[in-house]
N, C-alpha and C positions, 0 to 999 in steps of 0.2 A: 351275411352278404351286405357289408357296409363299406363304403368308401371313406368313412370318417377317419381322419388321421392327418399327419403333417408330412408334406412332400417337399423335397428340396432339389433344386437344380444345381449341380456342381459347377457348371460353366458360368452361370450368371449370379449365383448366390440367391436367386429368387426362391421364395418359399410360398407354397400354397397350403393353407391350413383349412381343411374341411371340418367344420364343427357340427353340421347337421346334414344328413343324407336320408331321404325318404324313398326307398326303392319302389314303393307302390305307385308313386306319382312322378318320380324322377326329379324331385325338387331338392335343392340343397343350399347351404349357406356356408360362408367362411370368410377368410381373409387372404389377400395376396400381398406379399411384401417383397420389395427390392430396395436394398439399402435402408434408408430411414423413411421410405414411403410405404404406408400400410393402408390398403383400400379394402373395405368390406365388399364382398362379391356375392352374387346370386349364381347358382349353378343349376343347369338343367342337363339331365343325362338319362340314357336308357340302356339297359342291358340288351344285347343283341340275341334274338331268339333263333337265329339261323345256324346253330351249331357252334358259332364263335362264342367263347365264354367270357368275353369282356364287355365293355361299355364304351359308347361314344358320348362326349360331353361338350358343353359350351359353358363358359363363365364370363361374366361381365360385372363391372361395378364402377362406381364413381364417388368422388369426394369433391365438393365445391369449396372454394376459398381456403386454401389454394386449390386450383383445378388439377385433379389427378383422375385419369380415366384408364381402365384396363379392359381388354377383351382378348379372348383366347378360345381356341377349339382344340380338342384332343381325343385321345382314346387310351384305354387300358386293356390288357389282355386277361384280366381276372375280374371277379365280382367283388373283390375286397381291396383292390389296389396294391396287393402285396408285391407285385412286380413293377410297381411304379405307374405313373401316368405320363404319356408323351403329350406335350403341349406345344403349341406355337401361337404367338400373339405379340402384343405390345402394350406398353404402359406409356401413356401420354402425360408428361409433366411439364406444366407451363407451355413452352413453345418447342419442346423436343419430344421425340418418341424413342423409347428404349425397347428394342426388340428382344424377344427371348424365344428359345425353342429347344427341344430336346427332352430327355428323360428327367422327370421329377421323381426321385426315389423316395419311397415311403420310409420314414424313420421309425425305428422300433420304439415303442412307448412303454 
C-alpha cells in the first residue's frame, strides 16, 4: 500500500513524483514539475475507511528566488495509485498562475 511513484498528466505535461509516502501518518514528499519548473512538495493523505478503497490528498510546496508556489487537492481510487491520481490545482510562477487538473497516470517503473 504505497503511493510512491511517478504520475503524469497528459493534458498539461505536469509530473508528480512521490518519493516518500508513510501510510501510518499520511505524510509524504516529492516533486511537482511543469515544463522547466520543479518544486519540492509536501503531501498529506489518508486512506478512506468507509468502504472506499482510495485516498484523498493535498500537496503544496514552494521555492523562493525565483518565486514558484504550487498547491493541489485530489483523490485516488486505490491504495497504490495504480489507477492514477486525480488532481486540481495551480502553479504560481512570478506573476502568473498555471492551472492544472485531471488524471495523473502512474508510470510503470
